[in-house]
C-alpha positions in Angstrom: 118.5 107.2 89.9 118.5 108.8 93.6 120.3 107.5 96.6 117.9 109.4 98.2 114.5 110.4 98.7 113.0 112.8 101.3 109.7 113.6 102.2 108.2 115.1 105.2 106.5 111.4 106.0 109.7 110.0 106.3 111.5 108.0 108.8 113.1 109.8 112.1 117.2 109.9 111.3 117.0 112.5 109.0 117.0 114.6 112.0 120.6 115.8 112.1 122.8 117.9 109.6 125.2 115.1 110.1 122.9 112.5 108.7 121.9 114.3 106.1 125.6 115.5 104.6 126.5 111.2 104.6 123.4 111.2 102.7 124.4 114.0 100.2 128.3 112.7 99.8 126.6 108.8 98.3 124.5 110.0 95.6 121.8 112.7 94.9 119.1 113.3 97.7 115.3 114.0 96.0 113.2 115.8 98.4 108.7 115.2 98.2 107.7 118.7 98.9 104.4 118.5 100.6 102.6 121.3 102.2 101.9 121.0 106.4 97.8 120.9 105.4 97.9 117.8 102.7 100.9 116.5 105.3 98.5 116.0 107.8 95.6 114.6 106.2 97.8 111.8 104.8 99.1 111.0 108.2 96.2 110.4 110.4 97.2 108.0 112.6 100.6 109.2 113.8 102.4 106.0 115.6 100.4 103.6 113.0 102.7 105.1 109.9 106.0 104.8 111.9 106.4 108.5 113.0 108.8 109.8 115.2 107.9 112.1 117.7 110.5 114.3 120.4 108.7 114.2 123.8 105.8 116.9 124.1 106.4 117.0 120.0 103.2 117.3 118.0 103.3 117.0 114.0 103.6 120.7 113.1 106.0 120.7 115.3 108.8 117.9 113.2 107.2 119.7 110.0 109.1 122.9 111.1 111.9 121.5 112.5 113.2 119.0 108.9 111.6 121.3 106.6 115.2 123.0 107.2 117.0 120.4 106.7 115.8 119.2 103.4 115.6 122.2 101.9 119.4 122.7 102.0 120.6 118.9 101.4 118.3 118.2 98.5 120.0 118.0 95.1 115.9 118.2 92.9 112.8 119.4 94.4 110.3 118.2 93.8 106.9 119.8 95.0 103.8 117.4 94.9 101.4 119.8 95.5 97.6 118.8 93.5 100.3 115.5 91.6 99.2 112.1 92.4 102.1 109.2 92.6 102.6 108.8 88.6 102.7 112.8 88.4 105.1 112.8 91.0 107.1 110.3 89.8 107.3 111.5 86.2 108.3 114.4 87.4 111.1 112.9 89.8 112.1 110.9 86.4 112.4 114.5 84.6 113.8 116.2 87.0 116.8 113.7 87.0 117.1 113.3 82.9 118.4 116.9 83.3 
């Protein structure tokens, strides 16, 4: 199983390259790719979800900042577009078996 799953909904500690490099040394990183519009719909209450924003930053800015890190460090990318939770998990398992 992978050591880490990355999602645009993830926590604030993914902000820097140094943290991402450390994670990539400890196991496989799976990036759960999700387009911005779908993410925006899922995250209706940012504070309630624990999404940490820099002062003056909005969700779009956060998304644009994190995606390049996720794409750079992911060992496996699973596009969640049009997938439910079970289908996403199935894709992850399939990719891990390859």
